[in-house]
C-alpha positions as a printed Julia matrix, in Angstrom:
289×3 Matrix{Float64}:
  87.66  102.12   89.5
  89.78   99.63   91.45
  90.24   96.16   89.97
  89.2    93.22   92.16
  92.1    91.17   93.52
  91.69   87.53   94.47
  95.05   85.85   93.83
  98.35   87.42   94.87
 101.85   86.2    94.03
 105.04   87.01   95.93
 108.26   86.65   93.95
 111.08   85.88   96.37
 110.82   84.02   99.68
 113.46   85.88  101.65
 112.76   87.86  104.82
 110.68   90.52  103.06
 108.86   88.18  100.71
 108.0    85.84  103.58
 106.68   88.67  105.72
 104.65   90.12  102.86
 103.16   86.7   102.08
 102.09   86.33  105.7
 100.37   89.71  105.81
  98.57   89.16  102.5
  97.38   85.67  103.49
  96.15   86.91  106.87
  94.26   89.55  104.89
  92.25   86.77  103.27
  93.88   86.51   99.84
  95.06   83.38   98.08
  98.85   83.63   97.94
 101.53   81.94   95.83
 105.13   82.29   96.98
 107.8    81.67   94.35
 111.52   81.13   94.77
 114.27   79.28   92.91
 115.35   77.1    95.87
 113.3    74.54   97.77
 115.25   75.14  100.98
 114.34   78.83  100.9
 110.66   78.0   100.4
 110.75   75.53  103.28
 112.31   78.12  105.54
 109.7    80.67  104.44
 106.84   78.32  105.27
 108.37   77.47  108.64
 108.85   81.14  109.47
 105.24   81.99  108.67
 103.97   79.09  110.75
 106.09   80.18  113.72
 104.94   83.79  113.44
 101.28   82.79  113.23
 101.64   80.46  116.21
 103.03   83.39  118.19
  99.88   85.32  117.27
  97.79   82.44  118.63
  99.82   82.36  121.85
  99.14   86.09  122.28
  95.42   85.54  121.58
  95.58   87.71  118.47
  94.52   84.84  116.2
  92.63   81.6   116.7
  94.06   78.23  115.76
  91.41   77.9   113.04
  92.39   81.28  111.57
  96.02   80.24  111.57
  95.23   76.93  109.88
  93.11   78.65  107.22
  95.8    81.26  106.6
  98.49   78.63  106.02
  96.17   76.72  103.69
  95.79   79.85  101.56
  99.53   79.9   100.78
 101.14   77.87   97.97
 104.93   77.56   97.94
 106.33   76.73   94.51
 109.48   76.71   92.37
 107.38   76.76   89.18
 107.1    80.34   87.95
 104.17   79.65   85.62
 102.22   78.01   88.43
 103.0    80.95   90.69
 101.95   83.78   88.39
  99.57   82.21   85.87
  96.4    83.06   87.77
  97.64   86.07   89.73
  95.78   89.37   89.8
  98.51   91.17   91.73
 102.21   90.26   91.68
 104.65   91.62   94.27
 108.35   91.36   93.42
 110.61   90.93   96.46
 113.86   89.63   94.96
 117.31   91.04   95.94
 117.92   94.76   95.33
 119.58   94.45   91.94
 118.14   96.33   88.96
 119.22   93.84   86.3
 117.85   90.91   88.3
 114.53   92.63   88.92
 114.2    93.58   85.24
 114.93   89.98   84.24
 112.23   88.72   86.61
 109.71   91.27   85.36
 110.44   90.33   81.75
 109.97   86.61   82.42
 106.8    87.11   84.45
 105.36   89.46   81.84
 105.21   86.55   79.38
 103.46   84.23   81.84
 101.05   86.45   83.75
  97.55   87.53   82.79
  97.47   90.63   80.62
  95.68   92.65   83.31
  97.83   91.53   86.26
  99.45   94.37   88.19
 103.2    94.22   88.86
 104.38   95.81   92.12
 108.02   96.1    93.15
 109.16   96.13   96.77
 112.34   98.03   95.89
 113.4   100.66   98.42
 115.05  102.98   95.89
 115.36  101.58   92.35
 113.52  103.23   89.45
 110.04  101.82   88.91
 110.05  103.26   85.38
 113.17  101.27   84.5
 111.55   98.11   85.84
 108.43   98.84   83.82
 110.52   99.02   80.65
 111.13   95.29   80.97
 107.41   94.66   80.45
 104.65   95.28   77.92
 102.37   96.66   80.63
 103.98   99.9    81.78
 100.61  101.24   82.94
 100.25   98.27   85.29
 103.62   98.64   87.04
 103.86  100.37   90.43
 106.14  100.49   93.45
 105.06   99.14   96.84
 107.9    99.65   99.29
 107.21   97.6   102.43
 109.12   97.93  105.69
 110.7    95.28  107.9
 109.18   93.4   109.57
 106.14   93.52  107.27
 103.7    92.03  109.79
 104.48   94.82  112.29
 105.32   97.92  110.25
 102.18   99.76  109.16
 103.44  101.72  106.16
 103.62  100.88  102.47
 105.24  103.55  100.3
 103.44  103.57   96.94
 105.51  104.82   94.01
 103.99  105.87   90.69
 105.61  106.58   87.33
 104.15  108.98   84.72
 102.75  105.89   82.95
 101.19  104.17   86.0
  97.43  104.19   85.39
  94.89  105.64   87.81
  93.27  102.22   88.07
  96.59  100.61   89.03
  97.06  103.2    91.78
  93.46  102.9    93.05
  93.69   99.1    93.06
  96.97   99.22   94.97
  95.67  101.66   97.58
  92.53   99.59   98.07
  94.58   96.39   98.38
  96.9    97.94  100.96
  93.94   99.16  103.01
  92.33   95.72  102.99
  95.47   94.13  104.43
  95.57   96.72  107.2
  98.31   99.02  105.92
  98.63  102.8   105.73
  99.98  104.32  102.52
 101.81  107.35  101.2
 102.1   108.08   97.48
 105.17  109.6    95.85
 106.77  110.12   92.46
 109.36  107.76   91.05
 112.58  109.48   92.16
 115.74  107.82   93.58
 115.19  106.97   97.24
 111.49  107.89   97.16
 110.49  109.55  100.47
 111.7   107.21  103.15
 115.02  105.87  101.84
 116.12  109.37  100.86
 115.18  110.85  104.24
 116.64  108.08  106.41
 119.82  107.99  104.32
 120.27  111.72  104.9
 119.87  111.21  108.65
 122.26  108.25  108.73
 124.81  110.11  106.61
 124.85  113.12  108.91
 125.04  110.96  112.04
 127.95  109.03  110.5
 129.63  112.37  109.79
 129.22  113.36  113.45
 130.95  110.13  114.43
 133.72  110.48  111.84
 134.42  114.02  113.09
 134.73  112.77  116.67
 131.8   114.85  117.9
 130.43  111.93  119.92
 130.55  108.15  120.18
 128.17  106.2   117.96
 126.49  104.88  121.11
 125.72  108.42  122.3
 124.55  109.49  118.84
 122.15  106.54  118.84
 120.99  107.45  122.35
 120.44  111.07  121.29
 118.27  110.01  118.36
 116.26  107.57  120.47
 115.63  109.8   123.48
 115.7   113.18  121.76
 113.38  112.29  118.89
 111.65  109.16  120.18
 113.14  106.98  117.42
 112.76  103.27  118.29
 116.43  102.62  117.42
 119.39  104.81  116.55
 120.96  105.18  113.08
 123.95  102.96  113.88
 121.66  100.26  115.28
 119.5   100.58  112.16
 122.56  100.28  109.93
 123.65   97.11  111.74
 120.13   95.67  111.48
 119.8    96.47  107.77
 123.38   95.44  106.93
 126.32   97.84  106.81
 126.95   96.86  103.19
 123.31   97.4   102.22
 123.18  100.87  103.78
 126.57  101.76  102.28
 125.43  100.93   98.75
 122.14  102.76   99.27
 123.91  105.95  100.37
 126.49  105.57   97.58
 123.71  105.21   95.0
 121.91  108.32   96.25
 125.24  110.18   96.14
 125.5   109.48   92.42
 122.12  111.14   91.92
 122.13  113.98   94.43
 125.86  114.56   94.92
 128.45  113.34   97.4
 128.16  116.5    99.45
 124.71  115.32  100.5
 125.22  111.57  100.45
 128.7   110.22  101.13
 129.24  106.88  102.92
 131.34  107.0   106.08
 134.96  105.82  105.98
 134.14  103.69  109.0
 131.56  101.82  106.95
 134.25  101.03  104.37
 136.48   99.64  107.14
 133.69   97.46  108.52
 132.81   96.08  105.09
 136.45   95.23  104.33
 136.65   93.41  107.67
 133.46   91.48  106.93
 131.66   93.08  109.88
 128.3    93.76  108.26
 126.1    94.07  111.32
 123.7    91.67  112.96
 123.89   89.15  110.12
 127.62   88.61  110.75
 127.55   89.09  114.51
 129.42   92.39  114.46
 129.1    95.82  112.88
 129.25   99.06  114.79
 128.06   96.99  117.75
 129.42   93.58  118.79
 126.46   91.19  118.96
 128.62   88.24  119.93
 129.44   89.97  123.22
 125.73   90.59  123.86
 125.14   86.83  123.77
């Protein structure tokens, strides 16, 4: 039987945390957004307001709905205030295992005993995160996709100790906020990160071998398979360094023959060309402006 959720907390007010908070608040839940910096919280609030106003302009939401949604969100730097009354807690801090475990350990002491902990990690072990708590049966993975208010999927990851009630509650919660779900076991990369990393790795290999330009490889993937963007565009959007470390991590698990970062990625990282966030990666975004 699924547990009723009323109050939801988002840990981390970056791009993902902000987007998740927006979706959950639009879904009618009371939301607390926690971060360690006031400036990050202010930016998060501003971003949500701008996104909701765009929905109003497109006649997808009314002004009253937007106002009520914003009023349902609390932005705070006080962790106890954020998690003390939460029924469901979604962790969206940077992709660092030690940091996530530290956050889970701290929150475990402050949250209600029956609160569910969900991690937005795209590849890290949910079981290892659960070890930082005294509620291993209440820990689950919920891998969202960027941007959260547009992408329909949430990848739900269960460990051998995740309870049936935790899974049922999570699936019900995702459905209520308008998301589709897939469920998978707790293995490195899950379904999506493992699959997309394999695609990116092979496309990078094609480029390294001089088979085609990265622009034509992107075009082939877009027009041949109806992908919205190509693998090199996706790498630039995600961050060359982020994708590099993801592929490198999977290589340690599944072998470098399957997952080996491209030499070109190493060159870009050394040059500080990390994609859209720096203005240049495989593509030059400064020229586009």
